[in-house]
N, C-alpha and C positions, 0 to 999 in steps of 0.2 A: 400195116398202115400206121404203126407207130412213128415212123419219120415224118409222115404228112400231118398227123394230129399235132405233132410239136411244132412243126413248121407252121401250120397254120395259126399257131398260138402267139406268133411273133407280131410285133407292131410292124407298122409300114415302113419305118426307117430300118429295123431289123430285118425284113424281108429283102430291102434294097440291096445291103451288104451280101445276103445269101445269092441275090440275083447277078452280083457282080461276078462270083465265081462260076455262074451258070447254073446253079441248083435253085430252080423254080419250083413252085408248087405243082405246074403241071407236068414237069419233068419228072417229079417223085411219084404222080399217079402213074404214069406210063410204064416208069421202071418197076412198080409194085404190080401192075397188069401185064408184065412182061411184052408189053407193045414196043414196037420199034421208036426210038427217038430222033429226030432230026438234029438235035444238039449234041455234040460230041464231048461229054465231061469226063474227065477221069475218074475213076472208080474210087483210088484213094481220095482224090478231093472230096466226094460224097462221103464217104467214110469218116473222114476229118472233121467234116461238118456236122456230122451226126454225134460225135464225141465233143466237139465245141459246144453242142447244145446242151449235153449233159452239165459240162463245167459252168456253162452259161446259167444253169438253174443253181447251181450251188453258189455260184459268184453273187446272185440276188437272194442269198440268204435262206435260200430253200433247205429244209433237211435233207438228210442222205437218203432217210425213208422214203420221202416223198419223191425225190427225183429217181432213185431205184424203181420205185412203183411204176412211176409214169412211163419209164424206158425198159421195164421189165428187165431188169439187171440186178446183178446182186450188189450188195453194199460194199463187199470186200473189193469187188473190181472199182467201183466208184471212188474208194479211198485209196487204192493204189494210182489211179489215174491224177487224183489230186495231188498226190504226192510226188508224182512224177512232173507235174505241170510246174508246180511250185517249185521243184529242183532246177528243172530247165530255165525258169524264170530268174532264178538266183544265180545261174551261171552266166546268163546274159548280163546280169547287173553287175557282177564282179569283172566281166569283160569290159564293161562301159567305164568302170572306174579305173581301169588300168590305161585307158587312151584318154588323154586329155581333150582331143576333138570331140569325144561323146559326152562332154560334161552336162550337157543339157538333159541327159537321158537318165543322168543318175537319181535327181529327186522324183522324176515321173515313174521310174521303175521300182524305186525303194518302197514307195506307198503302194505300188501294184503287186509286187511280191508279198506284202505284209497280208495286204487283204485277199489275196489269193490262197495264202497258206492258211489263214484262219476262216475267210468266206464269212465274215461278220461285218457289223458296221463299223466304220473307222473310229468311233468313239470307244468302242469296246476293245480295240487292239493295244491300248497302254496297259489295260488290266490284264489282259490275257498274257502281258509278257512275265508276269509274276509265274513262276514255276507251281504247276498242280492247279493254276486256275483255267477252266476251260468256259467254253462259250456260257453255258447255264449259268456256272457262278459268276463271271464277268458281269451278265446281265442282272443279276441279282445285287451286286456291288454298285453298279452303275444306279440302279434304281433307288438305292438306298443313300445315294448323294456322293459316291466316290468315285471322281472322274479318272483319277491317275493312280499309279504304283506309288508316288511321294504321298498321296494322302493316306494311302493305306500303311505305308511305313510309320508314320507318325500318328497312327490311331492305335486305340487299346484294344485287346481282344475282346472287353467286355462290352465296346461299344458296337462292335462287329455283330456279337451275339444279339444284342438289343435291337438293331437295326434290320438285320437279314432275318429272314424266317427260316425256322428250322437249321441254323447252322451251329453244330456243337462247338463247344468251347475250344476242344483240342483242334479242330479245324481253323477256327479264327486264329488261334495262337500261331499255326504253322504258316497261315498266309500272311500274317504281320512279319513274322520272321524271314519269310522268302522275301518279301517286299522289301525289308531292311537290307538284306545281303545284296539284292538288285541295285538298291540305291547305293549301296557302298562299292559294287564293282563298276557301275558308272562314274561315280566320282573319282575313283582311282584312275580310269581310263582317261577322264579329263585332267586330271593332274599331271599325268605323264605326258598328255598331249601339249600342255601349258610348258612343261618342263624342257620338252625336246624343242618349243620355238623360242624360249629365253636362253637355251643352254649355250656354253661358249663355241665358237666354230672350232673345228679341229684344225691341226697344223696346216694340212694341205689346204683347207679353206682359207686360212689367214694368209698363207703365203700368196695365195691366188688375188686375194684382195691387194695385198702389196704391190704385187707385179701389176695390177691394173693401175693402182696410184701412181706408180713410177712412169708407166706408159703415159698417163694423162699430163703428169709434170712435165715429161722431154717434149709431148706433143704442144704442150702450151709455151715453153721458151722457145721452141722452134718457129711457132706461128708469129712471136713477137719479134724475132730476129730481123726479118726483112723492113719492119716498121722503122725499126731504130738505126738499121743502115740508112734508109732512105731519110730520116730526121737529121742525120749527121750530115750526110750529103748536102741536104738542102741548106743547113747551116754552114757548112764549108764553103758553097758557093756565095753565100751572102756576104761572109768575110772578105772572099777575094774581090768581089765587085765595089 
C-alpha cells in the first residue's frame, strides 16, 4: 500500500495531475487488492508515476533517507534515479539551445536542471557551484550571510571560521580559494564572449558585406533612372511647346 499512501498525501491539484493520466486513488486500491478495473491504464504509466513521486519528494527538498524510507527503497537507487533524471533534463536543455525556435525553453529549463540536480532552495544553488560545497555547507554559508560565490571569493578564511560554526580554517581556506577560481573562470568566459562580439569580421564576412553594399547601390541607381528620364522628357516637351 506504499503507492496508495504516497498518492493520498498529494494535494488536490497534484491529484488532478495523476488523474489526467488515469491513475486515481481508487485505481491504485483495486490494483493492490488484485481486483478488476474498468479503466485501462498502461502499467508503464503507473510505474513512471511511482518513480515521479520519488523525484517529487527530492524536488521538495526532502532528504534521500526520508524518501527512501517512505518508498521502502535503497538510497543508492534514489541517487541513481536523480542522476539519470538530471542528465536527461540537461540533454533536453542542450537540444533546445541548438534550435532557435525553442528559445523560450532555455531559461525555463536552465533553472529547472539546476534545481533538479541539487534539489535545494534556489538561493543555495549559487553557493553550491563552488567545488566541494554541498547542501549542508551551503546552508551554513547562507545562514552566515553569504549569498553568492562572489561574496565567498572576497571573504577572508578567518571570517568564515568566525561566522560558520565548526568550520576548520583549512576548509575555509579551500572554499575561498575555490570561489576565487570559479570567479576567474566565469570572468574569462565573459571576456572571451565579449572579444568574439567585437572581433574583426573574417574575410568571407567582409566580402559578403561589400557585395551587399554594391547590390544596394545598384538598386538605388536603377530606381532613380526612370524618374530622371521622366523629368527630362517633361522638360523637353515644355521647351518644344
